[in-house]
C-alpha positions, 0 to 999 in steps of 0.5 A: 088157806094161808093168804101168803100163798097168793101174790099181792097182785092177785089179792088186789085183783080179787078185791077189784073184781068183788066191787066192780061186778055190778054190771049185769052179765049176759048169763044163764045158770044151770042146775046146782046143789045147795051150798053152805053160806061160806061157799055160796059167798066164794062163788058169788065173788068168783062170779063178780070177778068173771063179770068184771072181766067181760069185754076187757079180758074175754067176751064170755066164760063158763064156770063149773064148780063141783064139791064132793062129786056134786055140781054146786055151781054152773053158770055162763057169762057173756057171749060165745062169739062177738058180733061181726062178719062171719067168714068160713073156708070156701072151695077157692077162697073164704066165704064171708056172710053178712054181719052176724049178731053176738051169740050168747054163751051157754053152759052147753057151749063147746070149747077148744080146750087147747093144751088142756088136751094134754091132761084130759086126753093124752095123760088119761090115755097113758094112765089107762094103759099103765093101769093095764100093764101095757106101758111102763113109765120108766121104759125108754120111749123106743120100747113103744116107738122102735125107731126113736133111737139115737145117742141121746134119744135112747135115754128118754123115758116115758116119764121124761115126756110126762114131766117135760124133762126130755130136753125136746124143743118146745115149739116149732111150726112143724106144718112147714115140713109135715102134713100128717101124723107120720111126718110130724113124728119123723120131724120131732124124732129127727130134731136135735134136743135143745137140753140134756135129758132130765136136766130140767123141766121145759114145757114142750108140745112135742113131748105130748105129741110123742105120748099121743103116738105111744098111746096109738101104737100101744092101743092099736087105735088112733088117739081119739078113737081109743079115748072115745071107746075106753073113757069118754063114751063109758062116762057118758060124755057126748061133747068131749071129742076131737074134730067136733064138727065131724061128730055133728056138734054145732054150738061152739065158742069162737077163738081167733081170726085165723092163726094170727098169733102163730104167724107172728111167731113164725115171722118175728124172731123176737116174738115167742119161739124163734123159727129159723126157716124161711117163713115164706116157704109155706102159706096155708094160713087160715084167716077166717074166724075159727069156730069148731076148728082147733086153733093150734097150728101143729094140731090142725095143719100137721095132724088133722086135728088129732094130736097129743098136745092139742085138739080136744073140745069139751064143755065145762060140765063134761070136764068136771066129770073127768076131774071128779074121776081123778078126785075119786081115785079113778072111779066114777058112778061105781065103775073103776076106770083107773086103779087108785095106785096108778092115780097116786103114781101120777099125782106124786110130786116129782123133783121138778115139783110137778106131777106126771102130765099135770101141774102143781098150781102156785099157791094151791092147797097140798095135793091140788093140780091144774092145767091151762090152755092157750085159748083161755081154758083152765081146770083145777082139782083139789082133793083136800077140799073135794073141789073141781073148778072148770073156768073156760073163756074165749079170750082169743075172740077179742083179738090181740093188742098192739104188741100182738098178745091176747088178754092175760086171763091168768090172774082171773083164773087165780082169783076165781080159784082163790075165792072158791078154795078159801071159802071151802076151807073156811067152811071146813074150819067151822066144822 
């Protein structure tokens, strides 16, 4: 890969991590296929990068890499939850137990994938319904949500929602006025647009909440139930689900202590998106460590944990299966889930230089795609090299800094991707 595609700062990060990774990580390794010497070196550099980040950027991580449909690397680092006092919701107040020991990270640990939900759940749902001829990407949204009408709303098409070009407000705490999916939908529908339809790309959670509503209306099933029956179960996925505790899952990566970050956003008009209402008019905030509960407030408080923008939980191993399904043009283990022509429609760059649902990663090879999640999750696909990369971190469990921000794992994600992709391209060039 052309070195100029990556910023100088990322190159420095990579060099630093390659030399700083001498401290041993608490880690476990899963099974992996034999790799070429070049790719093995790239994976070793990626491992060193993650090891060096433990304790400063994240307590733990899981890295899963697939090449040509085979897992070539699967490793866990650090801890799934830091030592401390464990609190959970009680009938009238939080119940805090005695001090707990740090829980080691495992490759089987289940993560709150946050906005990776947008691509690994909602976009897949739309893809499958487009494949079945039940959704037209260029149809107005009101075709599927009949009361989504108005002078400006009428011109919003399904494609606009997938492109983040509908002009919708990016974020507001909808739980101040909504406590279920129907109320959430009404709040979004009745909210004035912030930009003109198709004017530009403005990343919006609300776009994907509406897409989740469309999937439910068209399929006749709740979003999680449709995906479970149409995609996850047929693929053999057992840990990819919404509301995982209700499914009996128990091994989770912890996120933050309550909703500290969102509360800061609501109460501080200079922090993130400005909330124009009365911050004190609602006070249902969680303040215990979130383990197996979706971190995102609009998903948890306003949608019962099932929403088109956030709420999915999964493991690195199972997310790689979904990536490989896309890399194999909609087929997996001999079964076609989505026709290749539908995959191609979604992965054709639009005028905003992104895909439908997915993002084109800065500096990525041609055709590559990625998405991040606020909890510290990251997925990457590279059709050119047949690579899928899943890097999951629990950065929120470290807490926020003095300014209220969680550690920035973006440079780590880029450094890991760069090391692996360049190694794969170097191997290909030698052959």
